Structures are given as C-alpha cells and as structure tokens.
C-alpha positions in Angstrom: -7.1 22.6 10.2 -10.4 20.8 9.3 -10.2 16.5 9.1 -11.1 15.5 5.6 -14.3 13.0 7.0 -12.6 10.7 4.0 -9.6 10.8 5.1 -11.0 10.3 9.1 -12.8 6.9 8.1 -9.8 5.9 6.4 -7.4 6.3 9.1 -9.8 4.5 11.9 -10.6 1.5 9.6 -7.0 1.3 9.4 -6.5 1.5 13.0 -9.2 -0.8 13.4 -7.8 -3.5 11.2 -3.8 -3.2 12.7 -5.7 -3.6 16.1 -7.2 -7.0 14.7 -3.0 -8.3 14.0 -2.0 -6.3 17.2 0.0 -4.3 14.8 1.7 -7.0 13.3 2.8 -6.5 9.3 3.1 -10.0 8.3 0.0 -11.1 9.5 -1.2 -8.4 8.2 -0.3 -8.8 4.6 -0.9 -12.6 5.1 -4.6 -12.0 6.3 -4.3 -9.5 2.4 -3.0 -12.2 0.6 -5.8 -14.7 1.5 -8.8 -12.4 0.8 -6.5 -11.2 -2.7 -7.0 -15.4 -3.6 -10.6 -16.2 -2.2 -11.7 -13.0 -4.2 -12.9 -13.1 -7.9 -11.3 -10.0 -8.7 -8.5 -10.0 -11.2 -5.4 -8.6 -9.8 -3.1 -6.7 -12.4 0.6 -7.4 -12.3 2.7 -4.5 -13.7 6.5 -4.0 -14.7 8.8 -2.2 -12.8 9.9 0.6 -14.5 13.1 1.2 -15.2 15.6 4.4 -14.5 17.6 5.8 -17.4 20.2 6.8 -15.6 21.6 10.1 -15.6 24.8 11.0 -17.2 27.6 12.3 -14.5 28.0 15.8 -15.0 24.8 16.5 -16.2 22.7 19.4 -15.0 20.1 17.1 -13.2 22.4 15.6 -10.8 
C-alpha cells in the first residue's frame, strides 16, 4: 500500500501541532479560536440539519 504524499504531510503537521500542546485538546482548541479571532477571514456558521423522524414499522428501520 502506497502512502499519499499529501496525506503524509497532513499527518506530520497534525502530529507536530499536537506535540506543541502535549496532546492537550483544550489547549489546541483555545489556540485555534485565538488564531481564528485574529484573522481577517469570514467564518461561516450554518444551522444544524434537522433529521426527519422515521416512523416505526417502515423499511428504513
């Protein structure tokens, strides 16, 4: 199985980033939020999609 070079690079960067915060997910999220707040990019927030309820006794159960 061959390793995609782009995927390998993404994984390497992810590991380096996690190492900066000793794997602390909360610290990583705080950093990402801080970076996002300081950028000039527009953040798009979408409403969650509502799931339709499946009636019991249908074939989709």
